[in-house]
C-alpha positions in Angstrom: -25.3 -1.1 -7.1 -25.1 2.7 -6.5 -22.1 4.4 -8.2 -20.8 7.7 -9.5 -19.8 7.0 -13.1 -17.9 8.9 -15.8 -19.3 8.1 -19.3 -17.4 10.8 -21.2 -14.6 13.3 -20.5 -15.5 16.8 -19.5 -16.0 18.8 -16.4 -17.0 17.3 -13.0 -20.6 17.9 -14.1 -20.0 15.0 -16.5 -20.2 12.6 -13.6 -23.4 10.7 -13.2 -24.9 9.1 -10.1 -26.6 5.8 -11.0 -28.5 3.4 -8.8 -28.1 0.3 -11.1 -24.4 0.1 -12.1 -23.4 -3.5 -12.5 -22.0 -5.0 -9.3 -18.7 -6.7 -10.2 -18.6 -10.5 -10.6 -16.0 -12.3 -8.6 -12.9 -13.6 -10.5 -10.1 -16.0 -9.6 -7.3 -14.3 -7.7 -9.5 -11.3 -6.9 -11.6 -10.1 -4.0 -14.8 -8.1 -4.0 -14.6 -5.3 -1.4 -17.6 -3.6 0.1 -16.5 0.0 0.0 -17.0 1.7 3.3 -15.0 4.8 2.4 -13.1 6.3 -0.5 -11.4 9.7 -0.8 -11.2 12.3 -3.5 -7.9 13.3 -5.1 -6.9 16.0 -7.5 -6.1 13.1 -9.8 -9.8 12.4 -10.1 -10.2 15.8 -11.8 -7.5 14.9 -14.3 -9.3 11.6 -15.0 -12.6 13.3 -15.6 -11.0 15.8 -17.9 -8.8 13.3 -19.7 -5.1 13.1 -19.7 -2.7 13.0 -22.8 -1.2 9.6 -23.3 -3.6 7.8 -20.9 -6.6 6.0 -22.4 -9.4 5.7 -19.9 -12.0 3.0 -20.8 -15.6 4.2 -20.5 -17.6 4.0 -18.5 -15.4 4.1 -15.4 -16.0 4.7 -11.7 -13.4 7.2 -10.4 -11.9 6.9 -6.9 -8.4 5.8 -6.2 -8.5 5.3 -2.5 -10.6 2.5 -1.0 -11.1 1.1 2.5 -13.8 -1.5 3.4 -14.5 -5.1 4.1 -14.0 -8.3 2.2 -17.3 -9.3 0.7 -16.5 -12.2 -1.6 -13.3 -14.1 -2.3 -12.2 -15.5 -5.7 -10.7 -18.9 -6.3 -7.0 -19.2 -5.3 -7.1 -16.4 -2.8 -5.6 -17.2 0.6 -5.0 -15.2 3.7 -8.3 -13.3 3.8 -11.8 -14.2 5.0 -15.2 -12.5 4.4 -15.6 -9.6 6.8 -11.9 -8.7 7.0 -11.2 -5.0 7.3 -8.8 -3.8 4.5 -7.4 -0.8 2.7 -6.5 -1.1 -0.9 -3.2 -0.3 -2.6 -4.6 1.7 -5.7 -1.9 0.1 -8.0 -2.4 -3.4 -9.2 0.2 -5.9 -10.4 0.2 -4.3 -13.9 0.9 -0.8 -12.3 -2.6 0.3 -13.3 -4.6 2.7 -11.1 -8.0 2.1 -9.5 -10.5 4.7 -10.6 -8.5 5.4 -13.8 -8.3 2.4 -16.1 -10.5 0.2 -13.9 -13.5 0.9 -11.7 -12.6 2.6 -8.4 -14.1 3.5 -5.1 -17.0 5.8 -5.9 -19.3 2.8 -5.7 -20.7 0.4 -3.1 -18.4 -2.4 -4.3 -15.1 -2.7 -6.0 -13.2 -5.7 -7.4 -9.5 -5.7 -6.7 -6.5 -8.1 -6.9 -5.9 -10.0 -3.7 -2.3 -8.6 -3.7 -3.7 -5.1 -3.4 -5.2 -5.7 0.0 -3.6 -4.4 3.2 -5.0 -5.6 6.5 -6.6 -2.8 8.6 -6.5 -2.9 12.4 -9.6 -2.0 14.3 -7.9 1.1 15.7 -7.9 2.7 12.2 -11.2 4.0 11.0 -12.3 3.4 7.4 -12.3 7.2 6.8 -8.7 7.5 8.1 -7.6 4.5 6.0 -9.3 5.9 2.8 -7.3 9.2 3.3 -4.0 7.4 3.2 -3.0 5.7 -0.1 -2.5 8.4 -2.7 -2.0 11.7 -0.8 -0.4 10.4 2.4 1.5 7.7 0.6 2.9 10.2 -1.8 4.0 12.5 1.0 5.5 9.6 3.0 7.5 8.4 0.0 8.7 11.9 -0.7 9.7 12.8 2.9 10.5 9.5 4.7 11.4 7.4 1.7 13.9 9.9 0.5 15.2 10.7 4.1 14.6 14.3 3.2 13.7 15.9 6.6 15.3 15.7 10.0 14.5 17.1 13.4 15.1 20.8 13.6 14.8 21.5 9.8 12.9 24.6 8.8 10.4 23.3 6.3 8.0 25.3 4.0 5.0 23.4 2.6 3.4 24.9 -0.5 -0.3 24.0 -1.2 -0.4 23.1 2.5 -4.2 22.8 2.7 -4.5 20.0 0.0 -4.2 16.3 0.5 -0.5 16.0 -0.1 0.1 19.3 1.7 -1.7 18.5 4.9 0.0 15.0 4.9 3.4 16.7 4.4 2.7 19.1 7.4 1.8 16.2 9.6 4.7 13.9 8.6 7.3 16.7 8.8 6.0 17.6 12.3 6.1 14.0 13.3 9.8 14.0 12.4 10.5 17.1 14.5 10.7 19.8 11.9 9.6 23.4 12.2 6.9 23.7 9.6 5.5 26.8 7.8 2.4 26.4 5.8 1.7 28.5 2.7 -2.0 28.7 2.1 -4.5 30.7 0.1 -6.7 32.0 2.9 -6.4 32.9 6.6 -9.1 30.4 7.4 -7.1 27.6 5.9 -4.0 28.9 7.8 -5.7 28.8 11.1 -6.8 25.2 10.5 -3.3 24.2 9.6 -2.1 25.7 12.9 -4.7 23.5 14.7 -3.3 20.5 12.8 0.3 21.2 13.9 1.9 23.8 11.6 4.1 26.2 13.5 3.3 29.2 11.3 1.4 30.0 8.2 1.2 32.8 5.7 -1.3 33.7 3.0 0.5 33.7 -0.4 -2.3 35.9 -1.8 -1.2 38.6 0.6 2.6 38.2 0.4 5.0 36.6 -2.1 6.7 33.4 -1.0 10.2 34.8 -1.3 9.2 38.1 0.3 7.8 36.2 3.4 11.0 34.1 3.5 13.3 37.2 3.5 11.2 38.9 6.2 10.8 35.9 8.5 13.5 33.3 7.8 16.2 35.4 6.1 17.4 35.9 2.6 19.4 32.8 1.5 23.1 33.5 1.4 25.9 32.0 -0.6 28.2 32.2 2.5 25.9 30.9 5.2 23.5 27.9 5.7 21.5 29.8 8.3 19.0 32.0 6.3 16.3 30.4 4.1 14.5 27.1 4.4 16.2 23.8 4.8 13.5 22.1 2.8 10.7 23.4 0.6 7.9 21.0 -0.5 6.6 22.1 -3.8 3.9 20.0 -5.5 2.3 22.9 -7.3 4.9 24.1 -9.8 3.7 27.0 -12.1 4.4 30.4 -10.7 5.5 29.1 -7.3 8.7 27.6 -8.7 10.9 30.7 -9.2 10.1 32.0 -5.6 10.9 28.5 -4.3 14.4 28.7 -5.8 14.8 32.1 -4.1 13.7 30.9 -0.7 15.8 27.7 -0.3 19.0 28.0 1.8 22.5 27.2 0.8 22.7 23.5 0.3 18.9 23.1 0.9 16.5 20.7 -0.7 13.4 21.2 -2.9 11.0 18.2 -2.9 8.8 17.8 -5.9 6.0 15.3 -6.4 3.6 17.1 -8.7 2.7 20.2 -10.5 -0.9 21.1 -10.1 -0.3 24.7 -11.0 1.7 23.9 -14.1 4.6 21.6 -15.1 6.6 24.0 -17.3 7.5 26.9 -15.0 10.0 29.7 -15.6 13.4 28.4 -14.5 16.5 30.1 -13.2 19.5 27.7 -13.1 21.7 30.3 -11.4 20.0 29.7 -8.0 20.6 25.9 -8.3 24.3 26.2 -8.8 24.9 29.4 -6.8 23.1 28.0 -3.7 24.1 24.4 -4.3 20.4 23.3 -4.2 19.2 19.8 -4.4 16.0 19.2 -6.3 14.6 15.8 -5.3 11.8 14.3 -7.3 9.4 11.6 -5.9 6.9 9.7 -7.9 3.8 8.4 -6.3 3.7 5.8 -3.4 4.4 2.2 -2.7 2.7 -0.5 -0.7 5.3 0.0 2.0 4.3 3.6 2.4 0.6 2.7 3.0 1.6 0.0 5.5 3.9 2.4 7.4 1.1 5.0 7.6 -1.5 2.4 8.9 1.1 1.4 11.5 1.6 5.1 12.4 -2.1 5.6 13.1 -2.2 2.3 15.0 0.7 2.9 17.3 1.1 6.7 17.6 -1.0 9.9 17.9 -1.2 10.4 14.1 -4.5 11.2 12.4 -5.1 12.3 8.7 -6.8 15.6 8.2 -10.4 14.9 7.1 -12.2 17.9 5.7 -15.6 16.1 5.6 -17.4 12.8 5.2 -20.1 12.8 2.5 -22.4 10.6 0.6 -22.1 9.4 -3.0 -24.8 11.9 -4.0 -22.6 14.7 -2.7 -19.4 13.4 -4.5 -19.6 15.5 -7.7 -20.2 18.8 -5.8 -17.3 17.9 -3.5 -15.0 17.2 -6.4 -15.9 20.7 -7.7 -15.0 22.2 -4.4 -11.7 20.3 -4.5 -11.1 21.7 -8.0 -11.8 25.2 -6.7 -9.3 24.8 -3.8 -12.1 24.9 -1.2 -10.9 21.9 0.8 -8.6 21.5 3.7 -7.3 17.9 4.0 -9.2 14.9 2.5 -12.8 14.7 1.5 -14.1 11.2 2.3 -17.1 9.6 0.4 -19.0 6.9 2.3 -21.1 4.9 -0.2 -23.2 3.3 2.5 -23.6 6.3 4.8 -21.5 8.9 6.5 -20.5 7.0 9.7 -17.3 5.6 8.1 
């Protein structure tokens, strides 16, 4: 089968497109999925480069998010038939990730445990479904699972043009919040306005805390009015200190990642002086993916898709993701771009 394969750690240029990667053999308790769509995540870049403490067997096919149809069913599997539309929970029963320690979605077929399958209604396209598990699932767990945002909240989303960022914008708006998107270019900002953000600013032109003081008010130790109710920060690095300075008295900082660095300069004075709540959230659960599928099925909710590309285009697209040149999710369609 055709697949994008990692044979050794390095840059995204290490990925190899091959036409004859072995198609998985069916196993008891498992299902072979014909992959109609997968999506790229920043985690794929970490997988390609190698991560301390995580041994990745080589060769491996990256790609955490998978949507497709049931192609073959192993012994002992019940509840599914060939041709069923499904989206895959990237975590198996051993809490292992697709596309990391086992072959993932950048291939025409993928072998998964039957328990990872989530039925997909006809109303949800494969491209939309492939956008959901990691990025949207992470945002959903962080926001809805932690009951962190309510109607009327002033919410700032950092890294708003990325997968988790755009998901956070959409989910926060769906809950009735006033959402400000922090982005690295005006082009991205205008796109975020189209997708529902109420305002945006370019953090390359103005510092996060400076924009907050000018537009939302400098947080005060005697009033809960100025500053943001909630700031979503999945970047870390040099965004952490201005985040502390922009959150209102009693406000919440949501953290689910640190793509810009996990060991930022800290200033504990802001946490106690402004009685801030720092709420961590780790990954996603099956219930998050199921809730998001239902949201698309029953309401006017659609993931932000940057582009739908072929397997041949996947390495270049991953490089564009690494260079922050993407708004929303890049979808790879192994059988053609009509996912």
